[in-house]
C-alpha positions as CSV (number, residue, x, y, z in Angstrom):
1,X,93.9,76.6,128.3
2,X,90.3,77.2,127.4
3,X,87.6,74.6,127.0
4,X,84.1,74.4,125.5
5,X,81.0,75.6,127.3
6,X,80.1,72.1,128.4
7,X,83.6,71.5,129.9
8,X,84.9,72.6,133.3
9,X,88.4,72.6,134.8
10,X,89.4,69.9,137.2
11,X,88.5,70.5,140.7
12,X,85.4,69.8,142.9
13,X,83.3,69.8,139.7
14,X,83.9,66.9,137.3
15,X,83.7,67.2,133.6
16,X,82.8,63.6,132.7
17,X,83.1,64.2,129.0
18,X,86.7,65.5,129.5
19,X,87.6,62.5,131.6
20,X,86.2,60.1,129.0
21,X,87.8,62.0,126.1
22,X,91.3,62.2,127.6
23,X,91.1,58.9,129.3
24,X,92.2,60.5,132.6
25,X,92.1,58.8,136.0
26,X,89.9,60.9,138.4
27,X,91.5,62.0,141.7
28,X,90.0,61.3,145.1
29,X,87.9,64.5,145.1
30,X,86.6,63.7,141.6
31,X,85.8,60.1,142.6
32,X,83.8,61.4,145.6
33,X,81.9,63.9,143.4
34,X,81.2,61.2,140.8
35,X,79.8,58.9,143.4
36,X,77.6,61.6,144.9
37,X,76.2,62.4,141.5
38,X,75.6,58.7,140.8
39,X,73.6,58.3,144.0
40,X,71.6,61.4,143.2
41,X,70.9,60.2,139.7
42,X,69.9,56.7,141.0
43,X,67.6,58.3,143.6
44,X,66.0,60.5,140.9
45,X,65.5,57.5,138.6
46,X,63.7,55.6,141.5
47,X,61.5,58.6,142.1
48,X,60.7,58.9,138.4
49,X,60.0,55.1,138.1
50,X,57.6,55.4,141.1
51,X,55.9,58.4,139.5
52,X,55.7,56.5,136.2
53,X,54.1,53.6,137.9
54,X,51.5,55.9,139.6
55,X,50.8,57.5,136.2
56,X,50.4,54.1,134.5
57,X,48.0,52.9,137.3
58,X,46.1,56.1,137.0
59,X,45.9,55.7,133.2
60,X,44.7,52.1,133.7
61,X,42.0,53.2,136.1
62,X,40.9,55.9,133.6
63,X,40.8,53.4,130.8
64,X,38.9,50.9,133.0
65,X,36.4,53.6,133.9
66,X,35.8,54.3,130.2
67,X,35.8,50.7,129.0
68,X,33.9,48.7,131.7
69,X,30.3,48.1,130.6
70,X,29.0,48.0,134.1
71,X,30.4,51.5,134.8
72,X,28.9,52.8,131.6
73,X,25.5,51.4,132.4
74,X,23.0,54.1,133.3
75,X,21.4,53.8,136.8
76,X,18.0,53.1,135.5
77,X,19.3,50.1,133.5
78,X,21.2,48.8,136.6
79,X,17.9,49.0,138.5
80,X,16.2,46.8,135.9
81,X,19.1,44.3,136.1
82,X,18.7,44.2,139.8
83,X,15.1,43.0,139.3
84,X,16.3,39.9,137.5
85,X,18.6,39.0,140.4
86,X,15.7,38.9,142.9
87,X,14.0,35.4,142.7
88,X,10.8,36.5,144.5
89,X,10.3,39.8,142.8
90,X,8.0,41.7,142.8
91,X,7.0,40.6,146.3
92,X,10.2,40.2,148.4
93,X,10.4,37.8,151.3
94,X,13.1,38.0,154.0
95,X,15.8,36.6,151.8
96,X,14.8,38.8,148.8
97,X,14.9,41.9,151.0
98,X,18.3,40.9,152.4
99,X,19.7,40.4,148.8
100,X,18.5,43.8,147.7
101,X,20.1,45.4,150.7
102,X,23.4,43.6,149.8
103,X,23.2,45.1,146.3
104,X,22.9,48.5,147.8
105,X,26.1,48.1,149.8
106,X,28.3,47.4,146.8
107,X,28.9,51.1,146.1
108,X,27.1,54.5,146.0
109,X,26.3,54.1,142.3
110,X,24.5,50.8,143.0
111,X,22.7,52.2,145.9
112,X,21.5,55.1,143.9
113,X,20.4,52.7,141.1
114,X,18.4,50.6,143.5
115,X,16.8,53.6,145.2
116,X,15.8,55.1,141.8
117,X,13.9,52.0,140.7
118,X,10.8,52.3,142.8
119,X,9.4,49.0,141.7
120,X,12.2,47.2,143.7
121,X,10.6,48.4,146.9
122,X,6.9,48.1,146.0
123,X,6.2,44.6,147.3
124,X,6.9,42.9,150.6
125,X,6.1,39.4,152.1
126,X,5.9,39.0,155.8
127,X,5.8,35.5,157.3
128,X,4.8,35.7,160.9
129,X,4.9,31.9,161.1
130,X,8.7,32.0,161.0
131,X,9.1,35.0,163.2
132,X,9.5,37.4,160.3
133,X,8.2,40.0,162.7
134,X,5.7,42.7,161.6
135,X,7.8,45.8,162.3
136,X,5.5,48.6,161.2
137,X,8.2,51.2,161.1
138,X,10.5,49.0,158.9
139,X,7.7,48.0,156.5
140,X,6.4,51.6,156.2
141,X,10.0,52.8,155.5
142,X,10.6,50.0,153.0
143,X,7.4,50.5,151.0
144,X,7.8,54.3,151.3
145,X,10.8,54.0,148.9
146,X,8.5,52.9,146.1
147,X,7.2,56.4,145.6
148,X,3.9,56.4,143.7
149,X,4.2,52.9,142.3
150,X,1.4,50.6,143.3
151,X,2.3,48.6,146.4
152,X,1.8,45.0,147.4
153,X,1.7,43.4,150.9
154,X,1.5,39.7,151.6
155,X,1.1,38.7,155.3
156,X,1.1,35.1,156.3
157,X,0.0,34.1,159.8
158,X,-0.7,30.3,159.9
159,X,0.9,30.0,163.3
160,X,-1.9,31.5,165.3
161,X,-5.1,29.6,166.2
162,X,-7.7,32.3,166.5
163,X,-9.9,30.3,168.9
164,X,-7.1,29.5,171.3
165,X,-5.1,32.7,170.9
166,X,-7.8,35.3,170.3
167,X,-5.9,38.1,172.0
168,X,-2.8,37.5,169.9
169,X,-4.9,37.4,166.7
170,X,-6.6,40.7,167.5
171,X,-3.2,42.3,168.3
172,X,-1.9,41.2,165.0
173,X,-5.1,42.5,163.3
174,X,-4.5,45.9,164.9
175,X,-0.9,46.0,163.6
176,X,-2.1,45.4,160.1
177,X,-4.8,48.0,160.5
178,X,-2.3,50.6,161.6
179,X,-0.1,49.7,158.7
180,X,-2.9,50.3,156.2
181,X,-3.7,53.5,158.0
182,X,-0.1,54.8,157.5
183,X,-1.0,56.2,154.1
184,X,0.9,53.7,151.9
185,X,-2.1,53.1,149.6
186,X,-1.5,49.4,149.1
187,X,-3.3,48.2,146.0
188,X,-2.5,44.4,146.3
189,X,-3.1,42.7,149.6
190,X,-2.8,39.0,150.4
191,X,-3.8,37.7,153.8
192,X,-2.9,34.0,154.6
193,X,-4.6,33.2,157.9
194,X,-6.0,30.2,159.8
195,X,-9.7,30.9,159.1
196,X,-12.5,33.4,158.5
197,X,-12.5,34.4,162.1
198,X,-9.0,35.7,161.8
199,X,-9.9,37.8,158.8
200,X,-13.1,39.0,160.6
201,X,-10.9,40.3,163.4
202,X,-8.9,42.2,160.9
203,X,-11.9,43.8,159.2
204,X,-13.4,44.7,162.6
205,X,-10.1,46.5,163.5
206,X,-10.3,48.5,160.2
207,X,-13.9,49.6,161.0
208,X,-13.0,50.4,164.6
209,X,-10.2,52.8,163.8
210,X,-11.1,56.5,163.8
211,X,-12.5,57.4,160.4
212,X,-10.7,60.2,158.6
213,X,-10.1,61.2,154.9
214,X,-6.7,59.3,154.9
215,X,-7.4,56.9,157.7
216,X,-7.6,53.1,157.9
217,X,-10.9,52.7,156.0
218,X,-9.7,55.0,153.2
219,X,-6.4,53.0,152.9
220,X,-8.4,49.7,153.0
221,X,-10.6,51.0,150.2
222,X,-7.5,51.6,148.1
223,X,-7.0,47.8,147.8
224,X,-7.9,46.7,144.3
225,X,-6.6,43.1,144.4
226,X,-7.4,40.9,147.4
227,X,-6.2,37.4,148.0
228,X,-7.5,35.5,151.0
229,X,-6.2,32.1,151.9
230,X,-7.8,30.2,154.8
231,X,-6.3,27.1,156.3
232,X,-8.8,25.7,158.8
233,X,-12.2,24.2,157.9
234,X,-14.6,26.9,157.1
235,X,-17.6,25.3,158.9
236,X,-15.7,25.0,162.2
237,X,-15.4,28.7,162.6
238,X,-18.5,29.8,160.9
239,X,-20.8,29.2,163.8
240,X,-18.9,31.9,165.7
241,X,-19.9,34.5,163.0
242,X,-23.3,35.9,162.4
243,X,-23.2,34.6,158.8
244,X,-20.6,34.1,156.1
245,X,-21.9,37.3,154.6
246,X,-20.2,39.1,157.5
247,X,-16.8,38.0,156.3
248,X,-17.2,39.6,152.9
249,X,-19.6,42.5,153.6
250,X,-16.8,44.9,154.4
251,X,-14.4,44.2,151.6
252,X,-12.7,47.2,150.0
253,X,-15.1,49.5,148.0
254,X,-12.7,49.7,145.1
255,X,-12.0,46.0,144.8
256,X,-11.8,44.7,141.3
257,X,-10.0,41.3,141.7
258,X,-10.7,38.7,144.4
259,X,-9.0,35.3,144.9
260,X,-10.2,32.9,147.5
261,X,-8.3,29.8,148.7
262,X,-10.7,27.8,150.9
263,X,-10.2,24.4,152.6
264,X,-11.7,21.6,150.6
265,X,-13.7,20.0,153.5
266,X,-16.9,21.7,154.6
267,X,-20.4,20.9,155.6
268,X,-23.0,20.7,152.8
269,X,-24.9,23.5,154.3
270,X,-22.0,26.0,154.2
271,X,-22.3,28.8,151.7
272,X,-20.2,31.6,150.4
273,X,-22.3,34.7,150.4
274,X,-20.5,37.4,148.5
275,X,-22.6,40.6,148.6
276,X,-24.0,41.9,145.3
277,X,-22.2,45.2,145.7
278,X,-18.9,43.3,145.7
279,X,-19.6,40.6,143.0
280,X,-21.1,43.1,140.6
281,X,-17.9,45.2,140.7
282,X,-15.3,42.5,140.2
283,X,-13.6,42.1,136.9
284,X,-11.5,39.0,138.1
285,X,-12.5,36.2,140.4
286,X,-10.6,33.0,141.3
287,X,-11.8,30.3,143.7
288,X,-9.8,27.3,144.8
289,X,-11.9,24.9,146.7
290,X,-13.7,21.5,146.2
291,X,-17.0,22.4,147.8
292,X,-20.2,20.7,146.6
293,X,-22.4,21.2,143.6
294,X,-25.0,23.3,145.4
295,X,-22.4,25.7,146.5
296,X,-21.0,26.0,143.0
297,X,-24.4,26.5,141.5
298,X,-25.3,29.2,144.0
299,X,-22.0,30.9,143.3
300,X,-22.7,31.1,139.5
301,X,-26.0,32.8,140.2
302,X,-24.4,35.8,141.9
303,X,-24.3,39.1,140.1
304,X,-21.2,39.0,137.9
305,X,-22.1,42.0,135.7
306,X,-18.6,43.2,135.1
307,X,-16.6,39.9,135.5
308,X,-14.1,39.4,132.7
309,X,-11.8,36.6,134.0
310,X,-13.1,33.6,136.0
311,X,-10.9,30.9,137.4
312,X,-12.5,27.9,139.3
313,X,-11.3,24.7,140.8
314,X,-13.9,22.1,139.8
315,X,-13.4,18.6,140.9
316,X,-16.9,17.2,141.5
317,X,-20.1,18.4,139.9
318,X,-23.1,16.0,139.6
319,X,-26.7,17.3,139.5
320,X,-29.6,14.9,139.1
321,X,-32.1,17.5,138.0
322,X,-29.9,19.6,135.7
323,X,-32.7,20.3,133.3
324,X,-34.5,22.3,135.9
325,X,-31.8,24.9,136.0
326,X,-31.6,28.0,133.8
327,X,-27.9,28.6,132.9
328,X,-26.8,31.9,134.4
329,X,-25.3,34.4,131.9
330,X,-21.8,35.8,132.5
331,X,-22.1,38.7,130.1
332,X,-18.5,40.0,130.0
333,X,-16.4,37.0,130.8
334,X,-13.7,36.7,128.2
335,X,-11.4,34.2,130.0
336,X,-12.6,31.0,131.7
337,X,-10.0,28.8,133.4
338,X,-10.9,25.5,135.1
339,X,-8.4,23.8,137.4
340,X,-8.4,20.3,138.8
341,X,-11.2,19.5,136.3
342,X,-12.7,16.0,136.3
343,X,-13.9,15.1,132.8
344,X,-16.6,12.8,134.3
345,X,-18.3,15.9,135.7
346,X,-18.2,17.9,132.4
347,X,-21.9,18.7,132.8
348,X,-20.6,21.7,134.8
349,X,-20.5,23.4,131.4
350,X,-24.3,23.1,131.3
351,X,-24.7,25.7,134.1
352,X,-22.7,28.4,132.2
353,X,-23.3,30.9,129.4
354,X,-20.5,33.2,128.4
355,X,-21.3,35.1,125.1
356,X,-18.0,37.0,125.1
357,X,-15.7,34.1,125.8
358,X,-12.4,34.4,124.0
359,X,-10.0,32.2,126.1
360,X,-10.8,28.7,127.4
361,X,-8.2,27.0,129.6
362,X,-8.9,23.6,131.1
363,X,-6.4,21.9,133.3
364,X,-7.5,18.3,134.1
365,X,-6.6,16.4,137.2
366,X,-3.8,13.7,137.0
367,X,-4.3,12.6,133.4
368,X,-8.0,11.7,133.7
369,X,-9.5,10.5,130.5
370,X,-12.1,12.4,128.4
371,X,-15.5,11.0,129.3
372,X,-18.1,10.0,126.7
373,X,-19.8,13.4,126.9
374,X,-16.9,15.7,127.6
375,X,-16.6,17.0,124.0
376,X,-20.3,17.3,123.6
377,X,-20.7,19.3,126.9
378,X,-18.0,21.7,125.8
379,X,-19.4,22.2,122.4
380,X,-22.9,22.6,123.8
381,X,-21.6,25.3,126.1
382,X,-19.9,27.1,123.2
383,X,-23.1,26.8,121.1
384,X,-25.4,27.9,123.9
385,X,-23.1,30.9,124.6
386,X,-23.0,31.7,120.9
387,X,-19.3,32.4,121.3
388,X,-17.8,30.2,118.6
389,X,-16.8,33.3,116.6
390,X,-15.2,34.9,119.6
391,X,-13.3,31.9,121.0
392,X,-9.7,32.5,119.9
393,X,-7.6,30.6,122.5
394,X,-7.9,27.0,123.8
395,X,-5.5,25.4,126.3
396,X,-5.8,21.7,127.3
397,X,-3.5,20.3,130.1
398,X,-3.0,16.9,131.8
399,X,-5.5,14.7,130.1
400,X,-5.7,11.3,128.3
401,X,-7.7,11.7,125.1
402,X,-8.3,9.8,121.9
403,X,-7.3,11.6,118.7
404,X,-10.8,11.4,117.3
405,X,-12.3,13.2,120.2
406,X,-9.7,16.0,120.2
407,X,-10.1,16.4,116.4
408,X,-13.9,16.6,116.8
409,X,-13.5,19.3,119.3
410,X,-11.0,21.3,117.3
411,X,-12.9,21.1,114.0
412,X,-15.9,22.7,115.7
413,X,-13.8,25.7,116.9
414,X,-12.8,27.2,113.6
415,X,-12.0,30.7,115.0
416,X,-9.1,29.5,117.2
417,X,-5.9,31.5,116.7
418,X,-4.0,30.0,119.6
419,X,-3.8,26.3,120.7
420,X,-1.8,24.9,123.6
421,X,-1.6,21.2,124.3
422,X,0.4,20.5,127.5
423,X,1.0,17.0,128.8
424,X,-1.7,15.5,126.6
425,X,-1.6,11.7,126.5
426,X,-3.3,9.2,124.3
427,X,-3.9,5.4,124.6
428,X,-2.7,5.2,121.0
429,X,0.9,5.5,119.8
430,X,1.9,9.0,120.6
431,X,3.4,9.8,117.2
432,X,0.4,8.2,115.4
433,X,-1.9,10.3,117.6
434,X,-0.3,13.5,116.4
435,X,-0.2,12.4,112.8
436,X,-3.9,11.9,113.0
437,X,-4.3,15.5,114.2
438,X,-2.7,16.6,110.9
439,X,-5.2,14.5,108.9
440,X,-8.6,15.2,110.4
441,X,-10.5,14.4,107.2
442,X,-9.4,10.8,107.4
443,X,-10.4,10.5,111.0
444,X,-13.9,12.0,110.6
445,X,-14.7,10.8,107.1
446,X,-15.6,14.3,106.1
447,X,-13.8,17.4,104.8
448,X,-13.9,20.3,107.3
449,X,-11.6,23.3,107.8
450,X,-9.1,22.3,110.5
451,X,-8.0,25.3,112.5
452,X,-7.9,27.6,109.5
453,X,-7.0,30.7,111.5
454,X,-4.4,29.2,113.8
455,X,-1.5,31.6,114.4
456,X,0.2,30.2,117.5
457,X,0.7,26.5,118.4
458,X,2.3,25.3,121.6
459,X,3.1,21.6,122.2
460,X,4.5,20.9,125.6
461,X,5.8,17.4,126.6
462,X,5.4,15.7,123.2
463,X,7.6,12.9,121.7
464,X,10.4,14.1,119.5
465,X,8.9,12.3,116.4
466,X,5.9,14.6,116.2
467,X,8.0,17.5,115.1
468,X,8.8,15.8,111.8
469,X,5.1,15.2,111.2
470,X,4.4,18.9,111.8
471,X,7.3,19.9,109.6
472,X,5.9,17.8,106.7
473,X,2.5,19.3,107.3
474,X,3.9,22.8,107.0
475,X,5.8,21.9,103.8
476,X,2.7,20.4,102.3
477,X,0.9,23.8,102.4
478,X,-0.2,24.1,106.1
479,X,1.2,27.6,106.2
480,X,1.0,30.8,104.2
481,X,4.3,30.8,102.3
482,X,5.7,34.1,101.0
483,X,7.4,33.5,97.7
484,X,8.3,36.1,95.0
485,X,6.2,38.6,96.9
486,X,3.1,36.4,96.7
487,X,1.3,34.9,99.8
488,X,0.0,31.4,99.2
489,X,-3.3,30.2,100.6
490,X,-3.3,28.3,103.9
491,X,-3.2,28.6,107.6
492,X,-1.6,31.9,109.0
493,X,0.5,30.0,111.6
494,X,3.4,32.2,112.7
495,X,4.5,31.0,116.1
496,X,5.5,27.5,117.1
497,X,6.6,26.4,120.5
498,X,7.7,22.7,121.0
499,X,9.0,21.1,124.2
500,X,9.9,17.6,123.2
501,X,10.7,14.4,125.1
502,X,12.9,11.5,123.9
503,X,11.9,8.7,126.3
504,X,8.2,8.1,125.3
505,X,7.3,5.6,122.7
506,X,4.5,3.3,121.8
507,X,2.0,2.2,124.3
508,X,3.1,4.4,127.1
509,X,-0.4,5.2,128.2
510,X,-3.0,2.5,128.6
511,X,-6.6,2.9,127.6
512,X,-8.2,4.5,130.6
513,X,-11.9,3.9,129.9
514,X,-12.1,5.6,126.5
515,X,-14.3,2.9,124.9
516,X,-16.2,4.9,122.3
517,X,-17.1,8.4,121.4
518,X,-20.3,10.3,122.1
519,X,-21.9,9.1,118.8
520,X,-20.7,5.5,119.3
521,X,-17.8,5.7,116.8
522,X,-14.7,3.7,117.7
523,X,-11.7,5.8,118.5
524,X,-9.2,4.0,116.3
525,X,-6.7,5.9,114.3
526,X,-4.5,5.3,111.3
527,X,-1.0,4.9,112.6
528,X,0.6,3.8,109.4
529,X,2.9,6.8,109.3
530,X,4.0,6.5,112.9
531,X,6.9,4.1,112.6
532,X,8.2,6.0,109.5
533,X,8.1,9.2,111.4
534,X,9.9,7.7,114.4
535,X,12.7,6.4,112.1
536,X,13.1,9.8,110.5
537,X,13.8,11.8,113.6
538,X,17.0,13.8,112.9
539,X,20.1,13.0,114.9
540,X,21.6,15.6,117.2
541,X,19.9,18.6,118.8
542,X,16.6,19.5,117.1
543,X,17.1,23.1,118.0
544,X,19.8,23.6,115.3
545,X,18.5,21.2,112.7
546,X,17.9,22.1,109.1
547,X,14.1,21.7,109.6
548,X,14.0,24.4,112.2
549,X,16.2,26.7,110.1
550,X,14.0,26.2,107.1
551,X,10.8,27.0,109.1
552,X,12.4,30.2,110.3
553,X,14.0,31.4,107.1
554,X,11.8,30.1,104.3
555,X,8.4,29.9,106.0
556,X,8.8,32.9,108.3
557,X,7.7,31.0,111.4
558,X,9.0,32.0,114.8
559,X,10.2,28.7,116.2
560,X,11.0,28.0,119.9
561,X,12.0,24.4,120.2
562,X,13.9,22.8,123.1
563,X,13.9,19.6,125.2
564,X,11.1,19.4,127.8
565,X,12.1,20.2,131.4
566,X,9.7,19.9,134.3
567,X,8.2,23.3,135.2
568,X,9.0,24.8,131.7
569,X,6.1,26.6,130.1
570,X,3.6,25.0,132.5
């Protein structure tokens, strides 16, 4: 009997189709064969399942590699992301450096991304007071990864008393000198030390090293920004120096920015002699100190021919014979920032003339009140400098002021394009105070343009109710409104930043000596709208309110509004 090609005769080989078709019972040999075939098939199935699992895992890894955003991110973008994870960037302290190294260890891609962003390695902070040792080899290697990016070094050594530990101080100075001589070309250098003697030891070390085209002096001269912070009293160490001029005589020849932090207590006879070849080259100078009037006056008479940005800490300034002084001219100063300013000593403005001034920033001390002559002194300074047309930005911080005084100041600065009021208090009701600012004509009994060119307004730490008053002011024509292709007349305000508080109400601030204005007018304001404004404050978050939406969409104003948080936009 013959069978089909798929069939075989009974024997060692088993035709399973024939067995099933004829319903035959397999003999012992056939059973054994069938069992062996079942085991083989089962084994093959297991192998194929394992291979399938491997293929599925491989497919998943391929898909993950293609779909994961972090894996598709170019190395240069990763490097920029790393910057935002470093809290002390761009100058990394011990913890910042440790965090950056940990990022490198994640994988080779992250390491390459970190190394390719030279800015990550361009700044280092060494604190000798906590045993963050000055390892020259490690610092040189670290900063060397920054390539040709400008480098920054901050060295803090408040632990050493230079008079008691002179040898240790000089050893440290030699280490810093050798570091500068290593060819890193550091452009930003900060030195926090006990006093001027410590810094003098460092300068002497630089001068003593063997001169060469790329030596210590050449590296020292590459510094463009220098920050010196002294801890001990200046006059205690000064007798050991030939003069204070010796401290600053050998500053870097290419220096353009100098910041000095000097202890507040000193003898009246102490001076700060910055050589002319240094002061005349600076474009930025900052001094934090509370030295006396004579010192400040002598400082202003230095040669500041190229100075563009001046920042001073002015707490006390009282001169009996002010009329005898001719105000020095600061010909190129465009930014003047006063810190710790006491309104009662506003006659400080009488010793300045800045014809190119564009930015005035006054930070008062602990909510002092505007004095009787503060506004007049500021306006006198602006008038004498003939900078009213140039003055575009005004910032006022931490002060208690009557609305009538602030309005008088602002109405006489018509060229302002940016106004920032931060932590401004008033003895009047806070909402009424702000409402008065929106109605200057009623306050001054005259019609004057009120901030006609204002483009940017920042109100930090103001009551929530003032926003509604500002919103009404905008709707009443305070902005240029684009409608049907036409631009209406009005203020060109385009940026509004508000940080509001909800826990300040009427009478929070007491009258703090603001009895009357310079011309004798009483500082009373019309607060008739204040209570109404307070009642109309919208419920819920102001950030998503219809008012904010309308300002953005209808009036084209960029609005940044949020609850006030300490440290925000300070």
